[in-house]
N, C-alpha and C positions, 0 to 999 in steps of 0.2 A: 179378255180385253187385249186390244192391239195397240202397239206403238206404230205410228205411221209418219214418215217424213218424206216430203218431196224436195229434192235438191236440184240445183241447176248449174250447168257449166256455161259460162258466158261465151266462150270462144266458139263452141260447136252448137250452142243452143240445145244441149242435151239435158233431158230430165233423168235423174237417178232416183230410185225409190228404195227406201229402207222400211222394212216391215218386221216387227218383232212381237213375240208372244210374251206378255207381261209375266205370266206365271212361271215360265221356264227360262226366260231371258234369251231364248233362241231366236235368231234373226236371219233374214234373207235380204240381199241387195240385188236389185234389178238394174242392169245397164250402167255399170260403173264406168267412170272415165279415168284413164291412167293418171292424168295430172291432178285429179281430185282425190286420190286415194288417201293422202294425209288427212284431208278434211273428213272423209268417211270414217277412217279409223278413230279420229278424235271424237266424233259423234257417238260411235259405238261404245267407246270407253266411258264417256260422260253419262250415257244412258244405261251403262252396266249391261250391255248386250253381248252375247256370244255369237259371232257370225258363223253359221254352219253351211250356208249356200250362197254363192254369188253366181247369178244367172244372167244370160243375155237374151234379148228377144230375137236377135239374129246376128249375123256377121256384119258388123257395121262398116260403112265406107267413109264416114265423115269424122270419126275420132277413133283413137286406140282404146280398146277396152281396158279397164283396170282389174279384170278378173284374175289373171295370173298373179299380179302384185298383191291383191288382197288374199289370195290363197297363200302366197309366200309369207305374209305377215300374220295371218290368223289361222291357217289350216283349213279354211272353208273349202267345200267341194265346188268345182266349176260345173255349171250346167248349161246346155244349149241343145237345140234340135239336132238329132242325128243326121239330118239332111243339110246341115250347115257346112259340112266338110272341115270342121275345126278340130285341131289337135289339142292336147293338154287337158281336155275336159273329161272328168270322171263320169259325169252323168249325162249321157247322150239320150235325149228324151224323144219320145214318140207321142202322138196325139192321145190324150187321155191320161198321161202320166201325172203323178202328184209330186209336188215339191213340199215335203213335210217339215214343219218347224213347230216345236212344242205340240200343242193340241190342234194346231191349225194347218191348213195346206193351201197351196196354189194349184189349180188344175191347168195343165199345159194343153192349149188348143192349137193345132196346126192351122196357120193362116198364111199360106204362101201367096206369092203374087209380086211382092216387092223383091223378095229373094225366095229360093226354095226352102230355106230353113227358118222362115219367120214363125214365131210363136206368139200367141196372146196368152197371158197368164191371168186366170180368173180366180178371185178369192172364193173360198169354200162356200160362203153364204151368198155369193153372187152380188155383193154390194159394190165391189170394185173389180175392174179389169184393166190390165196393163197391156196396151196394144202395140207398143213399139212403133215401127214405121208403117204398119199396115193401115190403120185408121188414125188419122190426125184430127185435130179440132177443125172442123169445116174443111177437111181436105183428106189426103191420103199420101202414102209414099209413092215415089216414082216407080215406073215399071219399064224403063228403057235401058237397063243394064243389069248385070249381076243376076242372071236368070229371071229377070222381071217378066211378068205376063199379066196384062190388064184383065183378061177374062178370068184368069185364076184368082186375081185379087178380088174382083167383084163377087165371085162365088164364095170366097173365103169369108169376106166381111158379112155377106148376107146370111150365110149358113152357120157361122160361128160367133159372130159378135152381135148382129142385129136380132138374133133369137134370144139374147139375154133379156131379163126384165127391163122395162123402160127406165126404171129408176137406177139401174146400174151406172155407177160413175166410171167414166173412161179416162184413163191417164195415158197420154201418148209418150212416145220416145223423144219428141221434139216439139217446140212451138217457137215461132219466130216473131210473135207479137206480144208475148208476155202473158198469154192466157194459160191457165194452169190445168184445167180439166173441163170435161163436158159430160154428157150422158147419152145413153142409148137412144132415148126418146128424141133428144135434140138432133143427133146426127141422122136418125131415120127421117126426120122431117126437114132439116135445114141444110144438110151437107150438100153443097152445090154440085158435087161430082157423083154422089151416091144416093142422096135422099129423095123423098117424094116418089114421083112416078118415073124416075130415071131408069132406063132399061140397061141391060148388059151392053147392047150395041151402042147406046148413047155414051156409056162410060168408056168403052174401047175407043171410040172416035175421039173423045176428049183427051184421053191419056196418050194416044198416039200422035197428038199434035201439040204437045206442051212445049217442045223446043228448048229444053233445059240445058244449061251449061254442064260440062263434065264436073263431077264433085272435086273440090280443090284438094282434099286430103286423101283421095282414094289410093294413090300410089304409095302412100306411107301407111295408111290405116289398114287397108285390106290385107296385105301380106302379114302385118303384125297380128291382126285379129284371127287369121287362120291358125295362129299358135296361141290363142287366148290372151294376146298382149304380152307374151313372154319375150323379154328383150334378149338380144344376142349375148351369149356367154353368161346369161342370168345376171347381167349387170343392172342393178336397180337404179343407177344414177346417183347424183350427189345432192338430191333434194333435201335429204335429212342431214342436219349438222352432225359432225363427228367430234367436235372439240369437247363435248360434255354430253351426259345422258339427258337430253332435252325431251320435253313432251309438248306436242302441238295441241292447243285447245281448239275446239270447234269454232271459236271466234277468230282463229288464225294467228294466235300469239304463241311463240315458243317460250316455254317456262322451264325453270330449273328448280330443283328441290333445295331447301335450305341446308340439308345435311351435306350434299355434295359441295355447295359453296363454302361451307365452314371448313371442310377438309381441303379445299383447293384455293383458298383466298389469294395465295401468291401467284396463281396462274392466270388470274383475271384482273380486270379493273372494275370496281364497283362504282356505279354512277347513281348517286342519291338525288332524286328530282323533287324532293319536298321543298317547301318554303324555308327561309332562314330560321324562323322561330321553331319549326318542327325539327329541323336538323339538330338544333341544340336543345330540344325539348325533352319531355319525360321518356320518350322511347330511346333517346340517344341515337347513335349512328354506328354503322359497321366500321371497324378499324380501316384506315387508309382509304376510305371512300372519297371519290371526287364528288363535290357538291355543285350541281348546276340546276336551279329550279326549272321545272318543266317549261314555264313561260319564256325562259331565256335560252332554251336548248338550241333552237334553230340558229341563233346568231352566235352561239358559243360552242357549237359542235366541233370546231377545229381544236378545242382544248383536249379532246379525247384522242388517245392513241389508236390509230387505225389498225395496227398490227397485233393488238392484244384483245382477246374476247372481252365483251362488255356484259355485265349483269346490272340491269336497272332495278332500282328499289324505291318504294315510297311507303306510305303507312300500311296499306292493305293490298296493293298490287294493281290498282286501277290506273292511276296516273303513270306508273312506270310501264304498264302495258302500252299506253299511248306513246311513251318515250321510245319504245322499240320500233314502233311504226315510223316515227320521225327520223330515227337514226338510219333505218333501212332506206328511207327515201334519199339520204345523203350518199348511199352506196355501201354503207357498212353492212356486213352479212353475219358476222359472228356476234350476235346480240341475243340475249335472253332476258326474260322478266323473272324476278324472284317471286316465286309462288307464295302468296300470303303476305308478302311485304314484311315490314318491321314487326308487325304484330306476331306473325308466326315465328320470326327469328327470335324475338324476346321470349315467346312462350316456350321455346326449346332451350332457353338459357344459353344461347350462343353469345360470344363476347361482343360487347358494345363499348363505345367511348361516350362517357357522360350518361345522362338519363337517370331515371329512378333505379334504385338498387333492388327493388322487389321484382320478381318475375311478373310479367304482364300477360294475362290470358289471351290466347289466340281467338279473336272475335270475327275473323274473316270467314 
């Protein structure tokens, strides 16, 4: 059984794909985006998956790959075509190679034309194929730069993708209209550049007269991607908070464990966003907590010290998660949600003011 997720980067309109084997928990990520690595790591952790391969369909010109950063955090092997000219990759693939994970594999098929190093990855049972920028939904990648060649692309698609079963689902590297997938049968019939009776000469004439603008990110993305997205001096940036051992959820919320908070209460300000009756109710509240109900937070945010990290708390962690979103909108950055809220805090018998004296079981 497979775990499959299609993820999206709004800025570059890039699709990232996560595929995992349920039995072994081994996983592959295709076409990771540098700025979305935190999201991808959170999803891997929540699904209990071990990333062993991070592969790119080609050397991208419109975004920086997250391959090196995922390797840095997870130990995954970087894979890409040997014709891509990319450094830092351990797995330089040729046509027909397999990317193994658990009992499953992806077959790498060389589909040059957009670039020399384009690969299409086909699932072992041919139910899915990941076409990168070779074949898009009712379109295809451009062929006017970075070793592009229209004739090569036409032949690649017809000999490596259109020969798959008609029912094979095709997942592209991008889509700019919000469409998520297509099929071999659909593209063979309806693709306005490649389908039906369109000949190689028809296709070449079409592609040579597109008149597209220069890719906006190419001067940044291409040099970085020739090194698998590895930053200069291996500096991974300041995207991850350093004031505490925080964990990013797939929902995009930074969370903190109750144990760290209990040991470091004097280093932070605790913000309790429950209603008045809850704050003084059976669960009690954390010592020295600032109490501002969630509904009043927007107008009372100036009561919070901007130079001290903030930990938000509610009953189980849902309202306080929203509180972190509201606080970040005001410009505050050192903000985290207490994982499990007061239920988990009380379940671990950490100190409270007021409330019932008996431990309350963690129901979150």
